[in-house]
N, C-alpha and C positions, 0 to 999 in steps of 0.2 A: 601390525593389523590393527592394532589398538588406535594409532596415529588415524588410520586410515575412517573406522567405525565412529569415530570422535567426531573427526569432520562431516561425516557424513548427517551425525547429530545435529550437531548444528546447525548442519546446511540446510536439513530438514524442520528442526524449529523458525530458523528465520524464514523458511517458503512461508509455513503456516500463520506466522506473524500478519508476512506480506497478502495473504488471501484473506485474513481477517479481517484487514484496512480496505484492502478492496473492496468487499462484500458490505463493510460498512458504506464503502461511499458508493457503491453500485445501488443499494436499496433502502437503507434504512434513512438515508440523507431523503432521498426523491419520496420519501413515502411521508416525510415532514411538509414539501416541497409547498403544499396548498394550505401551510399556516403562515406563509412570507408573502402571499396576496395580501393584497389591502382594494379597497374600492377602486384607490387612484392610482393604483399599481397591481396590474395582475402577473406578473413575472414572475412569480415566484420559482414554476419549473424549471424556466431557463434561468434564473440565478443558482439554481439547486442543480442543473446538469452543467454551467459553465465552472463550477466550486468544482466539482466531480473530478473537470477533464486537468484544469490544476493539481488537484490531491495526488491523479493519478502519474501525473509528469515528476511531479516532488517525489513520490513512492516509490518511481524507475531509477530516480538517482540515488536514492538514501538506499535499496534494495541492492544497488550495484556497489554504493561505498561499504556496508557491511560485508556482503558474500567478498570483496578484495580483503578485508581486515580477515575476514575468519579463513580465507587462501592463505593469507602470508603468515597468518599464525601457524597455520601445520605444513609451511613448505612447499606450499602446491601453486603458488600465483605464477601468474606467468613472466 
């Protein structure tokens, strides 16, 4: 039972880290999108949006790799 609770604890920790990173790229980056604008290039929000999408794709692969390591460590991998 201890192994299952340890696995769930590490999985929850990874989930909360992932959600924090997601929230950062969803909200915080876009709050400062206006600062990227200049007189000759008003595309700050566009750049923030494109960067966020790249970050989300990288975040998915990172999450899957870390979850796979946790599963392997506790003997519940596929």
